[in-house]
N, C-alpha and C positions, 0 to 999 in steps of 0.2 A: 546269175541271179543269186543274191545273198539275202537271207532272212535274219534279222537281228531282234533280239528280245532282251531288254534291260530288266534288271531287278536290283533290289537292295535299297531303294529309296525309302523315305519315311520322314518322321518328325524326330528331330534331335535338338537338344539344348545347346546354346552357345558354348563353344569350347569342346564339344563332343566330336565323335568320329562316326563315319559311315564308310562302308565299302560297297561300291556299285559293281555289278557284274553285267556283262553283255555276252550272251551266247549267240554264236553265229552258226548258220547251217546253209546248205545248198551250194557251196562252192569251196574252193581250196582256201581256207582261212589264212594260211601263212603268207600268201602273196599280197595281201591287202595292207595298206596303211590304215591303222585303226585310230579313231579319235573319239574323244568325249567333248561334246558341246553343251552349252546351257542357254536357256532363254527365259526371260521374264516378260510378262505382258507389256506390250508397247515398245519393246526393245528388240534389236536384231539378235539373232542367234550368234553366240560367240564361241570361239574355240577355247576350250579349257586345257586340253592336253592331247598330244598325239604320239603314237609310237610306230616307227617304221619297221619294215621287214628286218632290217639289221639290228633292231632293238634300240636304236637311238630314239631319244625322246625330246619333246619341247613342250613348254608350259606357258600359259598366260602369266604375265607378271603378277597378277593378283593372287595366284595360287602357288607360286613357286615356294618351295620349302614346306608346304602344307599338304599338297596333293601328290600322289605318286601313281603313274599309269604303268601297267604291266600287261603282259600277254602270255597266255599258255596255248601254244599252237596245237599241242596234243589234245587239248580240250576245246579248241576253237572258241576261246573265251578271252575277253579283255576285261581288265579290272581298273577301277579307279578308287584308290584308297584316299580318303579325305580325313584330315585331322584339323584340329583347331578351327572348327567351323564357326562362322559368324552369320548373323542374319543376312548379310550381303551375299552369301552363297545360296540363298533360297532361290530356286529356279526349277524348271523342268530340265532334266539332264538327258541328252540324246547320245546314243552311240552311232558312230559313222564308220562305214567301211569304204575305202577309196582305192580304186585301181585306175590310174590315169584319169580320164574324164568320167569314168563310171563311179557313181557314188550311191550308197544305200544308207537308209536311216532306219533306226528302230522307232517304236511308238513313243518312247520317252518314259522317264520315271521321275516323280515329283520328290524333290528334297526340300524340306522346310526346316529352317533353323530358327527356333523360337523358344523362349522360356515360358 
């Protein structure tokens, strides 16, 4: 069992930056593939970025070059650094921990990009 709590969301102007954090507890963090997803009302939740145990990463095309995912296994935390934000990035961002078929989600944090 893994408990995930996201933080760092909020309101930011277009072109601005935010860093999301996701703190994990309850299991061995380092063995999980960690990911950030986002969802807007009426649309499916989509993968934004993921980072594997090895440290390798992958990103949605829409965020490549702007977002960076990282993990600190000693702190059981995964981060999402977001730059050059646009209104299209507005969504609820969810943290995910995946171990094979087992997946866990945080409650989400709202990111709103607006002037």
